[in-house]
C-alpha positions in Angstrom: 0.0 0.0 0.0 1.0 3.5 -0.7 -0.5 6.8 0.3 -0.7 9.8 -2.0 -2.2 13.3 -1.6 -2.5 16.8 -2.6 -2.1 19.9 -0.4 -5.2 22.0 0.0 -2.9 25.0 -0.2 -1.6 24.2 -3.7 -4.6 23.6 -6.0 -2.3 23.9 -9.1 -0.5 20.7 -8.1 -0.9 18.3 -11.1 0.4 15.1 -9.6 -0.1 13.8 -6.1 2.8 13.5 -3.7 3.6 10.2 -1.9 2.9 10.6 1.8 4.5 9.0 4.7 1.6 9.4 7.1 -2.1 10.2 7.0 -4.1 11.5 9.9 -8.0 11.2 9.8 -9.6 13.8 12.0 -13.0 12.3 12.2 -15.8 11.3 14.5 -16.4 7.7 15.5 -19.5 7.6 13.1 -17.4 9.1 10.2 -14.8 6.4 10.8 -17.4 3.7 10.7 -18.8 5.1 7.5 -15.3 5.3 6.0 -14.6 1.7 7.1 -17.8 0.5 5.4 -16.7 2.4 2.3 -13.3 0.7 2.3 -14.9 -2.8 2.7 -17.2 -1.9 -0.2 -14.2 -0.8 -2.3 -12.4 -4.0 -1.6 -15.3 -6.1 -2.5 -15.8 -4.1 -5.7 -12.1 -4.4 -6.5 -12.4 -8.3 -6.0 -15.5 -8.5 -8.3 -14.2 -6.3 -11.0 -10.6 -7.6 -11.0 -8.4 -5.8 -13.5 -11.2 -3.5 -14.8 -11.3 -1.8 -11.3 -9.7 1.6 -11.5 -10.7 3.8 -8.6 -13.6 4.8 -6.3 -14.4 8.1 -4.6 -15.8 8.2 -1.0 -18.0 11.1 -1.9 -19.5 9.3 -4.9 -20.6 6.4 -2.5 -21.4 8.4 0.6 -22.8 11.9 -0.3 -22.5 13.2 3.1 -18.7 13.5 2.3 -19.1 15.7 -0.7 -17.7 18.8 1.1 -14.9 16.8 2.8 -11.3 16.3 1.4 -11.5 13.7 -1.4 -10.8 10.1 -0.4 -10.1 7.9 -3.4 -9.3 4.2 -3.4 -7.2 3.0 -6.4 -5.5 -0.1 -7.5 -2.0 -0.5 -6.2 0.5 -3.0 -5.3 0.8 -4.2 -1.7 3.8 -3.3 0.2 3.2 -6.5 2.2 3.0 -8.7 -0.8 6.2 -7.5 -2.4 
């Protein structure tokens, strides 16, 4: 797994930067909703196989439309080599 992100202060950034750490400042309910989204994304990734590209949290859970974007994309596992 790798983490990537954009700075909110530099909207002209064209490519995401690799991040060493991510902090989620969220309520317990928001964390449960995000966990459910991640499980849904994993299931969809399994079902679609190589045709899976990415999923946006806000496309699945509309209450996050005004939150920073959370995107799940296909990547290689750091644990798997």
